[in-house]
C-alpha positions as CSV (number, residue, x, y, z in Angstrom):
1,M,25.2,-6.1,5.5
2,E,22.1,-4.3,4.0
3,K,18.5,-2.9,5.2
4,F,15.5,-0.6,3.2
5,V,14.6,2.3,3.5
6,I,10.6,3.0,2.7
7,D,9.1,6.1,2.7
8,G,5.1,5.0,2.9
9,R,1.6,6.2,2.4
10,R,2.6,6.7,-1.6
11,R,0.3,5.3,-4.3
12,L,1.3,3.4,-6.4
13,S,0.1,1.8,-10.5
14,G,0.9,0.1,-13.4
15,S,1.6,-3.7,-13.4
16,V,4.0,-6.2,-12.3
17,T,5.0,-9.2,-13.4
18,P,6.3,-12.1,-10.5
19,S,10.2,-13.8,-10.5
20,G,9.9,-18.2,-10.5
21,N,8.2,-20.2,-7.7
22,K,11.8,-20.4,-5.6
23,N,9.7,-23.6,-4.7
24,E,9.7,-25.4,-7.7
25,A,13.6,-23.9,-8.5
26,L,15.1,-25.5,-5.4
27,P,14.0,-29.5,-5.9
28,T,14.1,-29.2,-9.9
29,L,18.2,-27.8,-9.7
30,A,19.1,-31.1,-7.5
31,A,17.0,-33.1,-9.3
32,C,20.5,-31.7,-11.7
33,L,21.9,-34.4,-9.9
34,L,20.1,-37.8,-11.5
35,T,21.3,-37.4,-14.7
36,E,24.8,-37.4,-16.6
37,E,22.5,-34.9,-19.3
38,P,22.7,-31.5,-19.8
39,V,19.5,-30.0,-18.3
40,I,17.7,-26.6,-19.0
41,L,16.1,-24.5,-15.9
42,R,14.1,-21.4,-17.5
43,N,12.1,-19.2,-15.6
44,V,14.7,-20.3,-11.8
45,P,14.5,-16.7,-9.7
46,R,18.0,-14.7,-9.2
47,I,17.7,-15.0,-5.6
48,R,19.4,-15.5,-2.3
49,D,18.8,-19.5,-1.9
50,V,18.7,-20.1,-5.5
51,G,23.0,-18.9,-5.2
52,V,23.7,-21.0,-2.6
53,M,21.4,-24.1,-4.4
54,C,24.5,-23.2,-7.6
55,Q,27.5,-23.7,-5.5
56,V,26.6,-26.2,-3.5
57,L,26.1,-27.8,-7.2
58,E,29.1,-26.7,-8.1
59,R,30.7,-27.8,-4.9
60,Q,29.5,-31.8,-5.6
61,G,31.4,-30.9,-9.2
62,A,28.5,-30.0,-11.3
63,T,29.3,-26.8,-13.8
64,V,26.7,-24.4,-13.6
65,E,26.1,-21.8,-16.6
66,W,23.4,-18.8,-16.6
67,L,22.4,-18.3,-19.9
68,S,20.5,-14.9,-19.5
69,E,19.0,-13.4,-16.6
70,N,17.0,-16.0,-15.7
71,D,17.9,-19.7,-17.4
72,V,20.8,-22.2,-16.6
73,K,22.3,-24.6,-17.7
74,I,22.9,-27.6,-15.1
75,C,25.9,-30.8,-16.2
76,A,26.1,-33.1,-13.5
77,A,28.5,-35.5,-15.1
78,N,30.9,-35.5,-13.5
79,V,29.3,-35.4,-10.1
80,R,31.8,-36.2,-7.1
81,G,32.2,-37.8,-3.3
82,A,29.4,-38.2,-1.2
83,A,29.9,-35.3,1.4
84,L,27.7,-32.1,0.8
85,D,28.9,-28.8,2.0
86,A,28.2,-28.2,5.4
87,P,28.5,-24.7,5.5
88,L,26.5,-24.3,2.9
89,C,24.0,-26.3,3.9
90,S,23.5,-24.9,7.1
91,R,22.4,-21.3,4.9
92,I,19.7,-22.9,3.7
93,R,16.7,-25.5,4.2
94,A,16.6,-26.9,1.0
95,S,20.1,-28.5,1.0
96,I,18.3,-31.4,1.7
97,L,17.0,-32.0,-1.0
98,F,20.1,-33.3,-2.7
99,A,19.6,-36.2,-0.7
100,G,17.3,-38.2,-2.6
101,P,19.7,-37.5,-5.9
102,M,22.1,-38.5,-4.8
103,V,21.6,-42.2,-3.0
104,A,20.1,-43.1,-5.8
105,R,22.5,-42.1,-8.6
106,L,25.5,-42.8,-6.3
107,G,24.3,-45.1,-3.7
108,H,25.5,-42.8,-0.4
109,V,25.2,-39.2,1.1
110,I,26.7,-37.4,4.0
111,L,24.2,-34.6,4.5
112,P,25.0,-32.2,7.4
113,P,21.9,-31.0,9.4
114,P,19.7,-28.1,6.6
115,G,19.9,-24.3,7.7
116,G,16.9,-21.9,6.8
117,D,14.0,-19.6,7.7
118,V,14.3,-20.1,12.2
119,I,9.6,-20.6,12.3
120,G,9.9,-23.1,14.7
121,R,10.8,-27.3,14.9
122,R,10.9,-28.7,10.9
123,R,11.7,-32.4,11.1
124,V,13.6,-34.2,8.6
125,D,12.2,-37.7,10.1
126,T,10.1,-38.5,7.3
127,H,12.5,-37.8,4.4
128,L,14.9,-40.7,6.3
129,H,11.7,-42.9,6.9
130,A,11.1,-42.5,3.0
131,F,15.1,-44.0,2.2
132,Q,14.9,-46.4,5.2
133,A,11.2,-47.6,2.5
134,L,13.2,-47.8,-0.6
135,G,16.5,-50.2,2.0
136,A,18.8,-47.0,1.9
137,S,20.8,-47.6,5.8
138,I,21.0,-44.8,8.0
139,D,23.8,-43.2,10.7
140,V,22.3,-40.4,12.6
141,E,25.4,-38.7,14.3
142,K,26.7,-35.1,13.3
143,A,25.4,-35.3,9.9
144,Y,22.5,-38.0,8.0
145,D,24.6,-40.3,6.6
146,I,23.0,-42.3,3.8
147,R,23.8,-45.7,2.3
148,A,22.7,-47.8,-0.5
149,G,23.3,-50.2,-3.4
150,R,19.9,-49.5,-5.9
151,L,16.8,-48.5,-4.4
152,V,14.1,-50.7,-4.3
153,A,10.5,-49.7,-4.4
154,S,8.2,-49.7,-1.9
155,D,4.7,-48.8,-0.9
156,I,5.5,-45.5,1.8
157,F,2.9,-43.5,3.4
158,L,4.7,-40.5,5.3
159,D,4.1,-39.7,8.0
160,E,3.1,-35.8,6.9
161,A,2.4,-34.9,3.6
162,S,5.6,-33.1,4.2
163,V,6.2,-30.7,0.2
164,T,10.0,-31.4,0.4
165,G,9.6,-35.0,2.3
166,T,7.3,-36.1,-0.8
167,E,10.2,-34.0,-3.9
168,N,13.0,-36.6,-1.9
169,A,10.8,-39.4,-2.3
170,I,9.9,-39.0,-6.3
171,M,13.6,-38.2,-6.8
172,A,14.8,-41.4,-4.8
173,A,12.3,-43.5,-6.3
174,S,12.8,-42.7,-9.7
175,L,15.9,-44.8,-10.0
176,A,14.4,-47.5,-7.9
177,K,14.1,-50.8,-9.1
178,G,10.4,-51.5,-9.5
179,T,6.9,-49.4,-8.5
180,T,7.2,-47.3,-5.9
181,I,3.8,-45.5,-4.4
182,I,3.6,-43.2,-2.9
183,R,0.9,-42.1,-0.3
184,N,-0.1,-38.8,1.2
185,A,2.3,-37.3,-0.7
186,A,2.0,-33.4,-0.7
187,C,0.4,-32.1,-3.7
188,E,1.5,-28.4,-3.7
189,P,1.4,-26.7,-7.3
190,H,5.9,-26.6,-7.3
191,V,5.3,-30.7,-6.0
192,C,3.8,-31.2,-9.7
193,G,6.4,-28.9,-11.3
194,L,9.3,-31.5,-10.0
195,A,6.7,-34.0,-12.0
196,R,6.7,-33.0,-14.4
197,M,10.5,-31.9,-14.8
198,L,11.0,-35.3,-14.3
199,V,9.1,-36.8,-16.9
200,A,10.5,-34.5,-18.9
201,M,14.3,-36.6,-18.4
202,G,12.0,-40.1,-18.6
203,A,10.7,-40.6,-15.9
204,K,7.5,-42.3,-14.8
205,I,4.9,-40.6,-13.2
206,E,1.3,-41.1,-12.8
207,G,-1.0,-39.5,-10.3
208,I,0.8,-35.7,-11.0
209,G,-1.4,-33.6,-8.5
210,S,-3.1,-36.1,-6.7
211,N,-1.9,-36.9,-3.1
212,T,-0.9,-41.0,-3.9
213,L,2.2,-41.9,-6.4
214,F,2.9,-44.6,-8.4
215,I,6.5,-44.1,-10.0
216,E,8.0,-46.8,-12.1
217,G,11.8,-46.6,-11.6
218,V,13.9,-46.6,-14.8
219,D,17.8,-47.3,-15.1
220,K,18.3,-43.5,-16.2
221,L,17.2,-40.5,-16.9
222,G,18.9,-38.2,-19.5
223,G,18.4,-33.9,-19.6
224,C,15.2,-32.0,-20.3
225,D,14.4,-28.1,-21.0
226,H,12.3,-27.3,-18.3
227,T,10.9,-23.6,-17.1
228,I,9.1,-23.3,-13.8
229,E,5.6,-21.3,-12.9
230,S,5.8,-17.7,-11.5
231,D,5.6,-17.7,-7.7
232,Y,2.1,-17.7,-6.6
233,L,3.5,-16.5,-3.3
234,E,4.7,-13.5,-4.3
235,I,1.6,-13.0,-6.1
236,G,0.1,-13.0,-3.0
237,S,2.3,-10.9,-2.2
238,F,1.4,-8.0,-4.6
239,I,-2.4,-8.2,-4.1
240,G,-1.5,-7.3,-0.6
241,L,0.3,-5.1,-1.3
242,A,-1.5,-3.1,-3.3
243,A,-4.7,-3.2,-1.5
244,V,-3.1,-1.9,2.0
245,T,-1.5,1.3,-0.4
246,K,-5.1,1.6,-1.6
247,S,-3.3,1.3,-5.3
248,P,-4.7,-0.1,-8.7
249,L,-2.1,-2.7,-9.5
250,T,-1.7,-5.9,-12.6
251,I,-0.3,-8.6,-11.7
252,N,0.9,-10.8,-15.4
253,R,1.8,-14.4,-15.7
254,V,-0.1,-15.7,-12.8
255,Q,-1.3,-19.3,-12.8
256,P,-5.8,-18.7,-11.8
257,D,-5.5,-22.7,-9.9
258,N,-2.7,-21.9,-7.3
259,L,-5.2,-18.9,-6.6
260,R,-8.7,-20.4,-5.4
261,M,-7.7,-20.2,-1.7
262,I,-5.2,-17.2,-1.9
263,R,-8.7,-15.4,-4.0
264,M,-10.5,-16.4,-1.5
265,V,-8.6,-15.5,2.1
266,F,-8.4,-12.2,0.5
267,D,-11.8,-12.0,-0.2
268,R,-12.9,-11.8,3.0
269,L,-10.4,-9.6,4.3
270,G,-12.4,-7.9,2.2
271,V,-9.7,-7.4,-1.0
272,R,-11.4,-8.0,-4.6
273,T,-8.8,-9.4,-7.3
274,E,-10.5,-9.3,-10.9
275,L,-8.9,-12.4,-13.3
276,N,-8.8,-12.3,-17.2
277,G,-6.9,-15.3,-18.8
278,D,-3.6,-15.0,-17.3
279,T,-3.3,-11.9,-15.6
280,L,-5.2,-10.3,-11.8
281,F,-5.9,-7.5,-11.3
282,V,-6.7,-6.0,-8.1
283,P,-8.6,-2.6,-8.2
284,E,-7.4,0.5,-6.0
285,D,-11.0,0.8,-4.7
286,Q,-11.5,-1.7,-1.9
287,S,-13.9,-2.1,0.8
288,L,-11.5,-3.8,3.2
289,Q,-14.2,-5.1,5.3
290,I,-13.7,-8.3,7.1
291,K,-16.6,-10.7,6.4
292,P,-18.0,-11.6,9.4
293,D,-18.9,-15.7,9.7
294,Y,-22.4,-16.3,9.1
295,H,-24.7,-15.1,12.7
296,G,-21.8,-12.3,12.6
297,H,-19.2,-14.9,14.5
298,V,-15.1,-13.7,14.1
299,P,-14.0,-15.3,11.3
300,R,-10.8,-17.7,11.7
301,V,-8.3,-17.6,8.4
302,D,-6.2,-21.2,8.8
303,D,-3.1,-21.9,6.8
304,A,-3.2,-26.7,5.8
305,I,-1.4,-28.6,3.2
306,W,-2.7,-27.6,-0.3
307,P,-5.3,-26.6,-1.9
308,A,-5.9,-25.2,1.8
309,F,-4.2,-21.5,2.6
310,P,-0.1,-22.1,2.1
311,T,1.4,-21.3,5.8
312,D,3.9,-19.1,3.3
313,L,0.8,-16.1,3.3
314,M,0.7,-16.7,6.5
315,S,2.7,-12.9,7.4
316,I,1.1,-11.3,4.9
317,V,-2.6,-11.5,5.4
318,I,-2.0,-10.8,8.8
319,T,-0.7,-7.0,8.2
320,V,-3.4,-6.8,5.4
321,A,-6.1,-6.7,8.1
322,T,-4.4,-4.7,9.9
323,Q,-5.7,-2.0,7.9
324,C,-8.9,-4.0,7.2
325,K,-12.1,-3.3,8.7
326,G,-13.9,-5.0,12.0
327,T,-11.6,-9.0,13.8
328,V,-10.6,-11.6,12.2
329,L,-9.0,-15.3,14.0
330,F,-5.1,-16.0,12.3
331,F,-4.5,-19.5,12.8
332,E,-1.0,-20.9,11.5
333,K,-1.3,-24.7,12.4
334,M,2.1,-25.9,10.9
335,F,5.5,-23.3,12.3
336,E,5.2,-22.5,16.4
337,G,7.4,-19.1,16.2
338,R,5.7,-17.4,13.0
339,M,3.3,-15.5,14.4
340,F,6.5,-13.9,16.5
341,F,6.9,-11.5,13.7
342,T,3.3,-9.9,14.6
343,D,5.9,-8.3,17.3
344,H,6.9,-5.5,15.4
345,L,3.4,-4.4,13.7
346,Q,2.5,-3.7,17.1
347,N,5.2,-1.4,17.6
348,M,4.6,-0.2,13.8
349,G,0.4,0.0,15.8
350,A,-1.3,-2.8,14.8
351,Q,-3.7,-3.5,17.4
352,I,-3.1,-8.1,17.2
353,I,-3.8,-9.9,20.4
354,L,-1.3,-12.7,20.1
355,C,-3.1,-15.8,21.6
356,D,-0.4,-18.4,21.5
357,P,2.2,-19.2,19.2
358,H,-0.1,-20.8,17.0
359,R,-3.1,-18.0,17.1
360,V,-3.1,-14.1,16.8
361,V,-6.8,-11.5,16.8
362,V,-6.0,-8.6,14.2
363,V,-8.8,-5.6,15.2
364,G,-8.5,-2.9,12.4
365,P,-7.9,-0.9,11.0
366,Q,-5.2,1.2,12.5
367,T,-2.6,3.8,11.4
368,L,0.9,1.8,10.4
369,R,3.9,4.2,11.9
370,G,7.3,3.8,10.5
371,G,10.1,2.3,12.6
372,R,13.5,0.2,12.7
373,V,11.8,-3.3,12.4
374,E,14.4,-6.5,11.7
375,S,13.9,-9.7,9.1
376,P,13.7,-12.1,11.4
377,D,12.3,-14.6,8.0
378,V,12.0,-14.8,4.2
379,R,8.2,-14.5,4.5
380,A,7.7,-11.7,7.7
381,G,10.4,-10.0,5.6
382,M,7.8,-9.1,2.8
383,A,5.1,-9.1,5.1
384,L,6.9,-6.1,6.6
385,L,8.4,-4.1,3.7
386,I,4.4,-4.6,2.7
387,A,3.8,-2.6,6.6
388,G,6.0,-0.5,5.7
389,L,4.2,1.1,2.7
390,C,1.9,1.6,3.9
391,S,2.2,3.9,6.6
392,V,3.1,7.0,8.1
393,G,7.0,8.0,7.0
394,K,9.9,6.2,7.1
395,T,10.8,3.2,7.7
396,E,13.8,0.9,7.9
397,I,13.9,-3.1,7.4
398,Y,17.0,-4.9,8.5
399,N,18.2,-8.4,7.9
400,I,17.4,-7.6,4.5
401,H,18.6,-10.6,3.1
402,Q,16.3,-12.8,4.4
403,I,13.8,-10.9,1.9
404,D,16.2,-11.8,-0.7
405,R,16.9,-14.9,-0.1
406,G,12.9,-15.0,-1.7
407,Y,12.5,-12.6,-3.5
408,Q,14.1,-11.4,-6.6
409,R,15.2,-7.4,-6.8
410,I,12.1,-6.8,-4.8
411,E,13.0,-3.3,-4.7
412,E,13.2,-2.7,-8.7
413,K,10.0,-4.6,-9.0
414,L,8.4,-1.8,-6.6
415,V,9.9,1.4,-7.6
416,K,9.1,1.2,-10.8
417,I,5.3,0.6,-9.8
418,G,6.0,4.0,-7.6
419,A,7.2,3.1,-4.2
420,A,9.3,5.9,-2.2
421,I,12.1,2.1,-1.3
422,R,15.9,2.5,-1.9
423,R,18.9,-0.9,-0.9
424,Q,21.1,1.3,1.7
425,S,24.5,-0.1,2.9
426,V,24.7,-0.6,6.7
427,D,28.4,-0.7,8.8
């Protein structure tokens, strides 16, 4: 067990480089099971969730070789067994992504219930409906027993634009017989990254970046060399911490198109950013003045499917709003448990009204004071870390393995730009 200890109110400066996108790394690791040939993935974040995915791959007979700190070579030539490791799968939501590759290549997978963040119900029905549409039979008891001969193409309309549901459907359809159409598909940057990787492996996919995908199944996929994009969620986190600490910060290696809505929401909170090619600069002289809607109405920040504001940054912008002048309503539409972390912010001095499980009103600015908090999930943990950086006094954050699931050695990046944060063991 470990904790972060933070001495707040330090001015930061310098530059940071975000790690690879966790949400692209996890499905691309699973996709390595689709081929007997070696696959090289570059810019892979060394985080806990990636470690668990690699352990699952090894348990299934794949070899995992780290070529450097963030480049890994996977070879799944000798994949064995249909049953996935239940204890490992219980630690990570993304374990569900092994289902598509295994049923497509081996014709059978026994998937234990996946784990992950406790932020509300996270249904798997979309995945199962897609597999059934492709000809698989499913037995649901303690685990999901999915069987098929060769999958057969279908015209699939997903009942929700699920990111992992879309990714599983794409991977399964890549080896199905015929041309599959996936409608109401998710089109987040990490979904596009997976699709580009599959194309490099020999898949035939059209419509990448849209919500309708056409996938002509092939008999076999080969190896490839794929580079994962920078994590736009980590970039959003850096924007937030620069704003609340009133620090000038340069963020390297960004993809501007991935940041359009994110920058727009920060701008509504009075946080200005400057884009120069693939570099984003956050100036120190921020107004931190919430912009009301026309006629003076209280503004509302909603999350929704891409290209709207991502749910995984909702915790971050709520924390930033505690340091901004004005009132803003946040409406979390996707998960009924994500807002409950705000009681930690209230205990630190934030003025937040929890209207219901999906909505909070934040009135700022309020001086936050350090204390002892616990990270309930990956994104809330990072939000509390940001709160600690701008708080008066010392903050201790426990349960930081949750933060480690999504951010690669975040304290080392923060120390380099002047933060007073250290990792300590807990008895």
